N, C-alpha and C positions, 0 to 999 in steps of 0.2 A: 666630230664623235654625233656617235649615234645618241639618241635618248637613252640614259638610265636614272634609273629611280631607286629611291631606297626612305625607308619607313623607321624616323628615328621617336623613341620616347624620350620625355624629357621631364624627368620627376624629382621638384623639390619639395621643402618640407611642407609646406603651407598647397602647393598645385601642381597639379604635373597636365601635359599633353603630348598629343601627337602630332605629329608633322611629316607631312610629304614632299620629300626633296627631290628635285629634279635636274640633270645635269646635261647640258643641252648645247652644243656650240661655243663649250670653254665657258658657258654659263651658269650660276646654280639659280635656281627657283623653288621656293619653300612656301608650300601652305599649310596652314595650322589643319588641323580635321577636329580635332575636340580639344576641348579643355576641361579638368575635371577637379575636384577639392581633394586634399590628402588633408584629412584632420587625423590628428592623437586623439585615440580613443581613450578615454580613463576608465578604468576599470578595478576595482576590488581594492584601492589607492595605487595602482601602477598605472604608467602611459604607456600604450602600445601601438603600435603599427598595425594599420586592419590591412592585411599581403592580400587578402580573398579578393576586397572591395577594389585593391588595385588591380589584381588579375580581371574582371570584371570591367575594368576601364579600358585596359589595354584591348580585351574583346573589341570593346565598343569601336573603338580606335583603328584595329584591325578591318572589325566591317565598313568603317567609312571610307577605308583606304580601296578595298575590294569595290566600293562604290565608284569610285575616282575612275577605275579601268583601267589604272597603271600596271604595267607589270612590273611587281618590287623583286628586287635585286637581293634586299636583304632587309633585317630588322636589326636595330641597334637600342639598348637601353642605356641611360645613366641617372644616378640618383646622386644623393647625400649621402657621407661617407658614413663610418664607422659602424653602421647597426646590421643586424644580421638577423638569418633565419636558422632554428636548430631542425636537422631531419634526422626522424628515426631511422633505424634497420629497416623498415620495408618503405621505406622511402618519401616516407607523409611528413608533411611540414607540422612541427612540434607547436601546435599553438600560434599565435601573433608572435611577431619580434618585438621584443621591448623597445621602448624609445629612447633617443638618446638622452631626453630629458626628463626622464625618471629618475626620481632622489636616490634612488636603491647604492648609486653610485658615491653619493657624496661622503668625501673623507676616504674613499675608496684607494686613491692613490699612495696617503699617507700609511694608511693599513696594509697596502703592498710592498712599498719599499722597507717599513719594518720586518715584515714577517715572511717577505717571500726573498727579494732581491732591492739592493740599493738603488737608490735613483739614480745616481752616477750609469752604473753600469745598465741599466736598463735605456737611458740615452746611448750609453756607446754602442750597444747592438742595435739602434731601431734608429736613431736620430731623428725623434718625434717629438716635439714640443708636448709637454705633459697637460693634460685637461681629464678632468674627472669622466669625462662621456667616452674617452677612448676605449676601444673596444676591448682591451686589455683586461681594463680595468672593470667593463661591462662582467665579463667572464667571472673576473676575481669576488666580483658581489654577489652573481650569481650563485658560483661554488661556497661561498662564504654561508650562504642564506639558503642551500642545499635544494637548489631548484630542481624540480620533477623533470621538466625538461632536456635541461643539462644533464642530469644523470643518463638518461635515455637517448642521448645523439648522437651519433655514430660521424655524421659532417655539421659542420655551419657554413653556411652561405651568405655573401654580402650580397644587400638589397640587390642588386644591380643582375646579380649571379641568382639568388635566390629567384626573382622574377623571370630570367630565361631558363631558370630550369623547369619552371610551370607552363612554360611553352612549347620545352622540348624534350623533357625529359633527362637531359642532360649536366650532368655539373661541372662547373669549370670555376676556377679562384683565378680571377683578375690580376693584373699585377696594381693598378692603380689604386682600384679601391681597395685592395689588400694593405697599401702602402699606408693608409691612413688608420690603421688598427692598430699602432705603436707594438708592432707583434712580425710585423717584417723586417727583415736583416736587409737594408740598403746594396750593402754589399756584394750578399749573395744572391739577391734578388728571392731570395727564400724563405717562408714562414720559418722564426726561432720555437723550435718547440720547445726548449727551456723555457723558454718564458712561462707555458702552460704549466709543463709536468711541474713545474716547481710547486705550484699550487694545487695541485692533484688533477689536472683537465689533462686529456687526451693530447698528446703532443700533433698525431696526426688531423685535428681535428677539420683544419681548413684544405688539408689536401695539398697538391701541386697548385703551385702559382703558373699562371700560363700569361703570354705575351699578349700585349693588346692588339686586335686584329684577330685574332683567334676564332674560326667558327665554332661555337658552341655544338651545335646540332641543328635540325630542322624542324619546324613546326611540327606537331603532333599530326595525324591521319585525324585525331576528331577535332583540331583547333583549325586545321585545312580546311577540312569540309562546315564546320558552322562559321567560318569568318570569309567564304569563300573565297581564301587565299591558297596561293600552290603550297606546297611544303619547301617555304621559304625558308633559308639559312638566319640563321641568328647569330650576328658575330656580338663578339666581346669587346664591342668599342674602348675608350678609357671610360671605366665604369665610373669614374668620379668623374660631378658633374667640372669640377674646377679644374681637371686635367682634359680635358674633352673642349672646355673653353681657351685655353694657353694653345693647345692643338692649332688653334685658330686664329692665332696671333699673326698680323700679316706680315711678319717682317723678314727681312730681305737677307738676315746674315744671324750671327748670333749675342752681337754686342747688343744687347735690349734689357731691359726690366719690363716686367708685366705688372700693370695693377688690374686685377679683376674687380670691379667697382659695384657695387649697392648697395643692401642694405649693411651688409658690413664688406670690406674692401682687405684681400689678399694679395700682398707685393712681395715681388720677388724674381727670381732670375731661375735660370735653366743653363743645368753644369750636367757632364757628363758624368762626374761621381759626386758621391755624398759629401758633404763637408760635414762633419762631427769633431768641434773641437769643445774645450774650454770656455771657449770665446761664444760658441753657438748656443751651448749651452744654457749659458751666463744670460743672452738675448733672450733666448727660448723662438730659435729660431728652427724651423723643421724641415724637413727629407723626406718629400713625397714623390713618389713614380709619375714619371714623365713617359710620353709614347717616344718609343726605340729604346729603352732603357732607361730615358735621361732620369733625372733629379731635379724636380721642382723645391728649390732651396727658397721657402718662402716665411713669413711674416703676416700673422692675423693684425688687424688695424680695424679698430671702431669707423665705417663708414657712414651711411644717409640716416643709421638708426636713429642721430641726433636731432637732425634736425625734421624725420618723419614724427619721431616723437612730440614735436614742438610741433608741426601741423594740425596734428590729432586733438593735443590738447586745446589749437586755439580754434580748434575747429565746435569742440564745445561749448567754448566761449563764444561764440556764433563771428568769428573772422576765417572767410575761408578766400583761401589766395588759388590762383592758377600758376602754374609752373612759370611762365612769361611774369607774372606779375611777383612773385617769387624774387627772380634774377633781376628783376627793375629793381623792387626795394634793393636787394646788396649792393647793387651797382652804384644806387643813389647813396646810400651809410658811408660816413666818413670811416676812411681805411687806417687800419693798425691801431686800431684804438683799444681793444680787449682781446684776448688771445685763452684757449682751454686746450690743456690736453684731453683729445676724443677721448683715450684708453683710461684717463683717470675711475676707478671706480665708481666713483659720486654719478656717474652716467649710464652706469649697466642697465637701472630698471627705476630710476628715482618717481616718487609721486607725481612731482610736478618737475619735466627737464628743463623749461626755462627757467625756474627758479634754483636749479641746480646748477644752472650756466653763471644765474647771478651772484649766488653764495659763492662758486668756484674763484669767481674773479674779485666778488671783495676780498676772501678771505687769503689770495694772493696780492693784492695792495693795488688792482688796475683799476679802471673806471668801468661800474658796471652799466650793462648794456640796461635800455630801459625799453625800448620800443623794438616792434617785432624785426624790422628793418636792422636796427644793432645787432639783434642776436642773431640772424640769417648771415649777415657779413661775417659777425666772433666766427661762429663754424665755418662757412666754407674756407675764411684765411687758415684756421686754426689745422683744419684739415689739410689742404695745401702745404703748410709749415711738418707737419705730421710726416706727409710722405718726403719730403726732404731731409728729414732727421733719418727715416728708414732707411733712404734711397742710400743717404752717405755710408750707413753702415755695410749696403749690399755693395757700394763701391770697393770699400776694404777688403770683401769677400769674393768677389767676382775675379774670376781669371783672365777676363777681358777688360777694353774700356767700354762702360755702358754709355751708348752715344744717343739712344733715344727711349723715352718711356708710353710702351704701348699699351693703353688703358680702354677696358671690352669690358661687356656685359653692360646693363641697363644706367649705369653710373655715368657713362662715357657719353652721354647724350645732354651731360651738363655742362654747357659751353663756355658757362663762366665760369665753374671749379676747373675745368680742363685748361684754361687760361691761366687761372692764379697757377695752378700748377707747376704751368709751361714757366710761369716767373718766378716760382719759389725755388724750381730743381734747376734750372739754368740750362735746360736743352730740351732739345723740342716734344710734343706730346703729339700722339698718333691716337687719336680718340675713333674708337672703331675696332669691329663690328660690335655691336651693341646684342644682338643675337647669337654671341659667341660660344656657347654651350650646344645650342642646335645645330648651328654651323660645323662645329669641331667633331660631332656625332656623325653628322651624314656622312663628311669629307673622310672619316676615318672609317665609316665603310668603303667609300669610295675608292681608299686604299687598298682595302683589304679584299676589294673588287679587282683590281690592279689596273685603275684606271690612273691612281698615280706612283709612282716607285719608292717615294721616301717623303719624310716628314716634311722637310725644306720645296719641293716640290710642289708637295700640299699648299703650303702655305702660298709658293709664289702664285698657283691659282687662285686661293681665296682672297690674294692681294689684287686679283686682275677682277675676279668679281663680288666684291664688297665695297661700299662706298665707305673711306674715311675722312678725315681734316686732322690738318696739322695746325698744332696751334706754338708757335716759336715765342720764346721766353721775351718780356718787356718788361722795365723798371727795377733789371735783378737789383740793381744796388740797393734801391728801397726794400725789396722783400729780403736780401741780404739781411740788411741791417735789423730788420723786424726780428728775423730767425735768429741773430746773437742774442738780441735783446730779450727773448723769451724762451730762449732752448734751455733754460735751468727748470722752465716747466716741464719740460716731456720726460717721461721717464723711460 
């Protein structure tokens, strides 16, 4: 294979980066070119994304890429979900996009269900878990509050689509990012206009949905000249970062579950058709779009947030631990002593996470963790058992036997938790790649360029070029006993 290069922009809610990805002789090399902050801007009592600053950072990444001297085949952008920019009749972006943390959506879902459409009907149409920051409720709140940008808008573009528009002057609504909105119908793969029209918003606001891998357009003449790049095509990769990450799971067949692990964890399976039932509604399981029109049936779980908050708290107290020290402390602490439900509301954002854990254990009649090591062990074991609990639900829903759990993202580097998870769930855990989102972005560009012909071929190629580690279950009887002992705590 001749050398072929791609430029990926991977934007998260706190930072972004540009990555040069090169395929040569069946191997993938990645080089981070730039890294930049992405901070929510508070202005006039609202929270916004500074999309114009992000555009400048994308330009800086393209200039850095041009200096590398590589001939770029395409550019792809992935971001977080739900947020969008509004476009006026003259094609101008109407101010800065509101951020999902803005408080204007507080109580908006309940208002929408009472005044516009019942909750059950909304879930039946979209299969998306109800969260107040979903695009549907953002639009409801804007319409309710007489938003002047919304009144003037003729189009809305989700964040990766809006940035692609700024690079090319062409508009597109990519499937995976649209699926996060709770406006897309996963059966028809189209935006459900009546969800908008019934609250007085244009049903055509988001336009037609395009498949993942569609070429949106090429860099504008001005940008090509300014950055030193040619008129490079911009590809609508899986615009939702989790969709790009799941596309990079190095699985050999469909019989797997995935866990995208970081501050928050997303566990799920990949299915051909959406699963929208009373059971999935009760479990608040979501149906989001995947590559090749697949559905990512998934559940949000609190991930390493609890440990991160403890570490931050201990650092203020003068106790700072390296990652190897944290693992060593957890490994030496007494096993199966105390457990929490990581998704309990008391862990959402308490003043003291350590105190919240101790209070939970005391209230549930368990030994109260005293030392930092005991707290870490409690967190790791509780996460592993929570993953088992959620996986049991997906085993019932899956149309195939789940034979492996693939852990991807930064959390996959936590070898102790990987082993605990394998012990708890009783099937092998394959950890890696930790850079799944960037790899998925790059490989989806490679797929659009014809380097691979299908999602499975793409995954086969990824499996050859990334390093993974497999953890086989150990001490399963003890872990099963612990699970049944504390199952009543897991809501």
